N, C-alpha and C positions, 0 to 999 in steps of 0.2 A: 337272608334267612338260611338256615342249614338245610342240607338235603334231607329228604323224607326217607327214613329207614324202615317204614312200616312194612314194606313188601319183601324184605330181604330173605325171609324164611318161607315165602309162599310155596316154593318148590318142595321144601322139606315137609311142610305140614299138609300139602295137598293130598298125600296118600292116606291121611288120617280121616278122610271124609266119612268113612263108615265106622270109625272109632272102635277098634278092638281093644277093650279095656283090659289091661294086663295086671292091674293092682289086685293083689289077693284079697284085700279088705273091702273092695268095692262090691256092691250087689251084682247079681248076675243079670246080664242083659236080657231084654225081652226077645222073643223069637223073630220079630219083624222090626225093621227100621221104618219109621213113618215117611211116606213119600207123598208130597202135596204137589200136584201139577208136575212140573219137570224139576222140582227142587227135592233133593234127597237130603234130609236133615240128619246130622249125626245123632246116633242113638244115645239116650240118657238112661242108663239102667235104673230101674226102680227097686228100691229096697223095701223092707217090711217094718220099718220103724213106725210105731204108733204111740202117741202120747195121750194121757188121760187128763182132760181139763174139767175138773168139777163134775166128773161122771160122764163126760162126753169124750169119746175116743176119736182122735184126729190123726189120720195117717200123715207121715212126712217122708214120702218115698225118696226124696232127694237130699236127705240129711247129709249124705256123703260130700255134697258140694261145700259144706261148711269147713272142710279142711282144704285150704287153698294150695297147700304144698303137696297134696297127694298127687301121685302120677295120674290117677284117673281124672281128677279135676283139670290138671294141666293139659292132658290130652284132649279133653272135651273142649276146653277153651281154644286150643289150637285148631281143632277140627271145625268149630263154629266160625272162626275167623277165615278159615280156608274156603268156606261156603259164602260167607257174607261179603268178603272183600271183592272177589271177582264180580259178584252180582251188582254191588254198588258201583264199581268202576266202569261197568258197561253202560250206566245210565247217562244219556246225553245231557240231561239237565245238570248232572253233577259236574261234568267237565266245565260247563259255562260258569257255574257257581264257584268252583275252585279258582278259576282265573280271575273272576270279578272280585272275589273276596281278597285276593292278593293285592289287587289295585286299591280297593277301598281301605285296606289296613295300612297302606303306605302314606301315612300322614303323621306329622309331628304331634305328640301328645304329652301332657304333663300331669303330675300329681299335685296335691295340695301341699304347699311349703310348710315347713316347721322352722321356727326361729329359736335358736339356743346359742348362748354365748356370743351374741352379735352376729352369728352366721346364719345363713339360710340353707336348708336342706330340702331337696325335692327330687322326685322321680321325673325322668324324661326318656322318651323313646323317639329316635329320629325318623321312625316310620319304616326302618328296614331291620330292626332288631327284634329277636324273638322274646327277649326279656328286657324290661325297662332298666335303665341305669340310674343309680342314685348319685346326684350331683350336690356339690356344696359351693356356695358363693359368699364372699365377704360382705356383700351388700346386694340390694335388689338389682342395681345397675351394673355390678361387677361381672366380668365373664365367669361362668361356672366352670368347675373342673370335676371330672369323674372321680368319684370316691369308691363306689362298689359297682363293679360290672360283672354280673353273674353269667354272662353269655359264653365266656370261654372255659367254663368249668367242665363242660362235657360237649361232645360234638353234636348231640341232639338237643342241647339247650334245656334239659329237663331238671337242672338244678336252679332253683328260683330264690330270689330275695323275698322272704316271707314277711319279716317285720324289721323295724329299725328304730332305734331310740338314741338320739344324741345326748351326751352328758350335759349337765347344766352349764359348764364352762365352755362347751363347744369344742373341746379338745379330743374327746374320744367318742367314737360311734360304736354302740352295740348293735349288731345286726345278726339276723337269724336266716339260715339257709335251709331250704327244704329240698330233699333229694327224691326225684321221681314222683312228685305229687303227694307224698305222705304228709300228714299233719305234724309228724315229729320233726323237730328242728334242732339245729346246733347253733348256739350263740357264739359269735366271735366278737372281738374287740379291736378296733382299728384306730390308730392315731390319725387324726384329721389332717395334720400338717404335712406328713410325708406318706400317708397311705399304708403304713406298715402295721401288720397285725401283732397284737400281743400274743404270747405263746399259749395261753390257757383258753380252752374251749369248754363251754357249758353244754352238757348233754341231758337227755331224759326229760325233755320239755316239749310241750305243745299247747296251742290255743292262747295261753296267757302271756302278755308282754312282760318285759322287765321294767322296773322303776328305779331310777337312779337316786342314790343318796345325794342331797343337794350340795355336798362338798365334792361330788364327782369321784368319791373314793371307791365306789362299787355299786352293785345293783341288788335289789330284792327281786326274787323270781320264784316261780312255782316249779318244783321238781318232783317227778313221779318216782315211786320206789323202783328198784331194780328187780328184774326177774331172777328166779332161782338159776344159779349157774350161768349168769349172763356173761357173754364174752366182753372183754374190755373195750373192743372197738365197735360195739353195738350201741348206737345212739338212742335206741328206743327203750323207754322204761316199760313198766308193767301197767297197761291201761285197764286192767281189771281192778286196779286199786285207784287211789286218788292222790294228788300231789300235796306236798307241804310247802310252806314258804321258807326260803333260805335267804341268807345274805352272802353274796360273793364279793370279797374284797379283791380289787384288781391285783393281778400278779400271783395271788394265792392259787394253789391247786383246788380243783372243785371238791376234792375229798376233805378239804379244810373248811368248807363253807359252813356257816353257823345256822342251825335251825332256829327260826324266828317264831313260827306258829304252826301248829298242827291241830286239826279237829280230832278230838278224842272221844266226843260224846254222841256222835251220830254217824251212821254207816255210809251215807251218800253225799254229805255236804262237802263242798270243795272251796278252799280259800285261795285268794290272790290279793296282793298288796300293792298300794300306790302311795308314794310319798307326796305330801302337800308341797305346794310351790315354795313356801317359806322354810321347808325342811323340818317343821315342828311336829307334824303328825304322820304316823303310818296308818293309813286308812285301809282296813281289811274287809274286802267284800267276800261274802259267803254265798256260793251258788248252789242251788238245788232245784233245777227246773226253771220254768218260764212263767210261773204265776207269782211267786214271792221270793224274796231273798233276805239276807241279813247283813249287818255291818258291825264291825268293832273298831275301836279307836285306841291307838297307843301313842303316848306322849314321848317322842324321841329325845326331848330335852332332859328327861329324867332317867338317869342310869338305873337299870333294873326294872323299869316300868313294864307292866303287862297289858296286853290288849283288854279293853273294857267294853262291855256291850253298848252299842249305840242304837241300832235298830235290830232287835232279835226277837220280835214277836211273830215274825213270819206271817204278817197280815197284809202285805202289799209289796210292790216293787219299789226299790229306791236306787237312784243313780247319782253318784257324787259328781258335782260340777266344779267344785273348787272351794278354797277357804280364804278367809281374811281374818287372821288372828284366831280368836275363839269362835268366829262365825263360820259355820259349815253350810254350804249351799247344796241342796239336794233336789232332784226331780223325783216325784213320787206319784203312785196311784192310790195312796192311802186317802180314803174318803173322796177320791177323784178319779173315776174310771178313765177319763180323758187326760188326766195328768194335771199336776200343779207343781210350782217351785216353792220350796220352803227354806227358811234359815233356822238352823239349830245351834244353840249355845253348847259348845263342847263341854262346858263345866256343869251344865244342867240340861240334858237332852230330853227331858220329860215331854211327852206330846203336848201337854197343856202350855208349854213354853214356846212351842214352835210359832214362827211368824211367817205368814204366807206373803210371798212377793208376787207371784203370778198365780191367780186363782184358777180353779177349775172353770172351763168355759165351753163355748160352742164347738170349738175345734180341738182336735187331738194334738197334744204335744208329742212330737216325734223325737225331738232331742233338744237339749238346752246346754249352754256353755256360759261360764263366767269369764268374761274377757274385758280388760280395761276398766274394771270397776262396775261394769254393767252386766246384766243377764240377757243373753241373746237366745231367743226361743224360736225353734223351727216347728211350726205347726203343719199338720196335714189337713188340708181342706178339700174334701172329696178327692183324696189321693194325690193332690198337688201341694206344692210347698207355699207357705206363707211365713215370713220371717219378721219378728218384732223384737224390739229392744226395750228393756225395763231398767229403771233405776233400782238400787237395792232397797229402797223404801216402798217399792211397788208401783211407782209412777210410770206410766207408759212414756217411753222416750222416742217412739216413732216406729213406723214400718220400714224395713230395709227394701230398697228398690231392686227388683229382680228383672232379668232380661225377658222373661216370659212366664207362661203358666206351666212350669216344669218342676224339676227336682233340684234342691240344694243339698249339699252334704259337706262335712268337714268342720268348718268354723274352728280352725286351729288358731290358738292364740294364748296369751298369758293374762292372768288376772290383773297384772300391773301395767301391761302395755296395751294401748288401744288398737294396735294393728292386728288384723285377723285375715285369714284366707279361707275361701270356701269354693266349692265347685258348683256349676250349674249345667243342667242338661235336660233335653226332652227328646222325644222320638225322632225329631227332625233337626236337632241341634247337637253337634258333637260337644263333648264336655269341655267347657272353658273354665279357667281358673280366675277367680275374682278376688280383689283386695278390698277389705272393708276397714274404714277408719271408724271405730266404735264411738269415739268422742264427738265426731261431727256427723255421723251417719251418712258418709259418702262412700259410694261404691265405684271402683274402677276395674278395668280388665288388666289382669297380670299376664295371662297367656291365652290366646284364642287360636285354636287349630283350624286348619284349612283342609277339608276333606275333598278328594277329587270326585265330586258328584254334584248333580243338580237336584236340589231339594224342592224346587218350585212345583213340580207336577203333583206333589203329595200333600195330604192334609191329615191332621189328627182331630177327631171329634170325640167328645165324651157323651155317652148315653147312659140311661138308667133303665133297668129292667126289673121285673118282679120274679122272685124265686118261688119255689113250690109252696112255701108257707106264707107267702105274701110279703116277704122282706124285700125292700128296695135295694138293689145292688148296682154300683157303678161299673162301667166298662169303657176303656179307651179303644177306639178303632182308627187305625192308620191305613190309608189307602190312596190310590190315585184319585185326584179330583174328578176325573172324567170317567171313573169306573161306574158302569151302569148298575142300578139296583134291579138286576134281572133274575136274581136267584141262582146265578150260575158262576159266581166269581170264586176262585180258589182262596181259602181263608185258613190261616193258622190261628187257633185259639190257645192262648197261654194262661196258666194260672199257677197259684201256689197254695194260699189258704192255710197258713199255719204259723205258729211260734211268734205271733204278734208282728210279723213282717209285712210292711207296706209296699205294695208294688206301685211305685210312682214312675212317671215318664222318664226314660233314660235312652240315650243314643247307643246304638250298636251297629257295627258294620254288617252283622248277620241280618238284622231286621231290614236294613237298607237294601241288601242284596235280594231279599225276598220281595220287597216292594218293586224293585227294578225288574225282577223276573215276571212280574204281573200279578203278584199276590197281595192280599190284604192281611194285616196283622192286628189281632184283637187281644186285649189283656183284660181279664175279669178280676175285679177287686173283691175276692170272696171273703166270707166270714172265716174266722180263724186268723186273719191278718190283723194289722194294726190300724187300718184306715179310719176307724171310728172309735178307737180306744179299747180299753180292756173288756168292755161288754161285748164288742164286736169280736174280739179275740176269743173270749170264753164261749161265745155262741157256736164256735167251730171246734171245740175240744172234747175229748173223751166221749161221753155218751151222746154228745151233740155233733160228733164229727161228720155224720151223714149230711148235716146242713151244708158242709163245704162241697160235697159232691152234688147235692141238689142245686146249689148255686151255679156250679160249673155246667151242669146239664141244662139248666135254665138259660144260661148264656148262649149255649149252642142252639137251643130252640129259638131264642130271640133272633139270632143271626139268620136262621132259616126263615122264620116267620116274617121278618122285615126285609127279606129278599136280598140280603148281602150275599148269601150262598145257598147251597143245598147240602143234604147230608153226604152225598157222594163227593162233594168238593170241600168238605170241612175236615181239617186235621187238628189234632190236639197235641199239645206239647207241655211238658213240665219236667222239672229236675228235683231230685232229692225228695222233700215232702211233696213237691209238685209231681215227681214220678209216681208216688203213691196216688195222688189225685188222678193222674191219667190212667193208672192201672185200675183204680176203682171205677172210674167212668167207663172205661173200655169194657169191663166185665159186667157192669150193670146195664149199659145201653150200647151194645155193639152195633145196633142198627143205625145209630145216630151219627156215626163218623165214617169218613172216607179213608182215614189213616191215623196212626197213633205213634207218638214218640215218647215213651216213658224213659227218662234218663236218670241214672244213678239212684233209682227209687227205693224207698222203704216199702217192700212188697210182701214180705212174710211177717204179718203183724203179730202173730202168736209168739215169735221168737226174736224179734228185732232187738230186744233189750238184753239178750244174752251175749251180744258181740263184744261189748265193752262197757265200762262204767259210764262213759260219755253217752252211749246209746241209751242206757237206762234212764238218763236224765230227760229224755224226750217224753217220758211217761206223763209229765205234767200236761202235755198236749194230747198224747195218744192213748193214755191208759195202759194197763198191764193185763195180760191174760191170766195172771195169778189172782186177780180180783174177779169174782163170779159175774158181777154185773158188767164190768168192763170187757171181760172175755166175750160175753154174748154180743155186745156192740161191735167189738173188733172182728169177731168171726163172721159177722154179717157182711163186712165189706173187704176183708183182707184179700187183696188181689190173687195171691197164690192159691187161696182156698176157695175162690169163687170162679175159677175157670171151669167151664162146663162142656162136656162132650156134646157133639151134635150141633154146635153153633158155628156159624161162619163169622169169624172175627175179621175186622178190617185189616188191611196191610199194616203191619206193626214192625217197627225197628226199635228193639230194646238196646240201650247203650249203657255201658259201665266201664270200669277200669280195674285191672287185676290188683292194683296197689291202693285202691280206695280203702282207707282204714277208718273212715267216718261212717259212711253207709256201705258196709262190706258187700262185695260183689255177689255173694251167694244169693242175695235177694233176687237179683236180675237173672242169675243162672236158673234158679228154681222156676221163676215165672216164665222165662222163655222156653225152657224144656217142656213145661206143661202145656203152654199154648201150642207149641209145635206138635205135641203128641195128639191133641184133640182137634186141631183145626180141621173143619169140615170141608172147606172150599179151597180154591187155588190161590187165595190171597197169601202173599208171602209173610212169614213170621221170621225175622232175622234178629240176631244179637250181635252187636259190634262191641268187642272187648279191647279197649286200649291197653297197651303195655307201657311201662315207664310213665304212668299217670295215676292220679288219685281222684279225689272228689271234684276237682276242677281248679282249685286255687293253684297259681303258679304254672299253669299249663302254657308252654311256649306258643307263640303265634302260629307257627307252621302246623302244630297239632290242633289248635283251635280251628284253623281253616279246614283241615282234613275232616274234623269231626262235624262241622257245620255243613260242609259240602255234601258229606254222606247223608246226614239227616234231612236236610232240605231237598237234596236231590232225590232221596227216597220218596219224600212227600210229593214233590212235583211230579214224579212219575206216577205215583198212585192216584193223584188228582187229575192226571192226564193234561198237564201243562206242557205246551210246546217248548222245546229248547230254543233259546234265541240263536240267531245265525250270526250276530255281530259280537 
């Protein structure tokens, strides 16, 4: 792993601790710098910006943070890091965690293989690399060879392989690189035989994968518009707009790419395209939030054909699984909040003609795939995986045998070939890669990692507790088998609760390090997620978002009531939407927690949607302050707007990254600055701001280790856990 460069500027920025803001456009600093205990926090000048929301005036004194390139913002970031870094580095628990995490990450691990053109493509990390390498092999038993190794692109390993798509003939690999954690990527094209890149690179793209024409002549991709006066070498498009679908023919310049489809009748809907396996159809998905979507269908056999509506009623979610001639297989929530699988005739897609293969049932369909002429369905059963196969006539073909009560993912395969691959993991089992023969329903292990750790002292149990309104909520608790229920064990409680995301058991070196340190790790499956289908999801959105926070608070109260821990020894952790969760719980019940870790959180709920067109899409879950009723609900829990003077907040470490262009860092800046300003007691309130990183994807291993050691070390110190001596 590369050397850690995070402290190179410590001497330079140390003098900025009192932060003399020199930018002429920044607001004037207050007369005093807040001092809590022996920590002197950098001053955050408060401006006089006030917004009017439906007759309610709301101050936004830290609006200036929304300009990340302003000198005032950059100086404040540097000053905060110059306070937080020395504080964190002095923690004895952090030193042990850093070393142990390095050991735990040193194991060989693999990704789920893709088969194209008779070749197998998969990610592998030998346990010493900061970024995984993409390999190709001519058969499952043939020795693989490295095809794309992103580790040498920068000394700090912050250029990551973000996406990759082999051509149908297996001769060309399209691969996307992300620089410094940004969601923006550049697509490259590499010959598989000799590893040489073609000269043309595709820019102005993020989120959406490319889809190959079945003759391997080029790719369909989503391209954002350019910004005004954009520099030629700038790979970022204008994310205040939305992308259109283009076709790129190999060897052509990007400027020659052909526009295939653009949304012209709606301001926020976003298209992306995928080519069917037989090359007959271009299937265009239209995204506009997380409640409903649309689809169109274009017949590529007919020159000059145009996309025709397939599902455009915006009445449910639809997900394309595959095609077989005129038969289109879709997973949908239409008349099925827990999901069903249907077959649609491309020539007559009227709902009355749909045929159900997998009916709406007791368990939630998390994902489905069309592989080897059968439909493979991944169910979520109380947040754990159950996998079943169905014939296309709806007959149950059997359950897929899994290694345990954990989580499956992937199910990569072809509609024509019965070979499929998937991953399996749980809290105490590192991710193994499995091979499934769909025709015989036999499962074998393809790759099984060996982690340098003993899992036998630990156990995972699932419990159910009652939330404020009587709703039954599941929670996983992983701990030492011999940990006493004495009400005094250190616990981290993790949650998310949004966007239909299911929190299923999964292995992480970070969790294992916390268990070895002597902690317990709990995961609450809150409303807003996908654990029990669309009804569960909707119960935690918009005007019902408070249910998510109530579920989380009830989880904490359960852990205390059942004597797993006490409020002084209970920490809360969440990232992104989970960062919002932690921020809301922290401001609503500061008495309930011993420490808080809000990471890359959505924390200014009144203005989150102004950051980008992508951020505005979150409104299907979060609502918008532009709507009077939604404003009232949002204002009641928005973390930035509910920090109160005169309150003793628990020790809090806010984390973000200055290159995060998904949840922009000014959310965290505003929240940390206000917490530091009003903190009544000596509990520390720190903000850790990573540079050369984004929302989290593509972060090199060394940076992940530093981040986790800082966060868990902070919590261990706050919960008064002794540092191990070995």
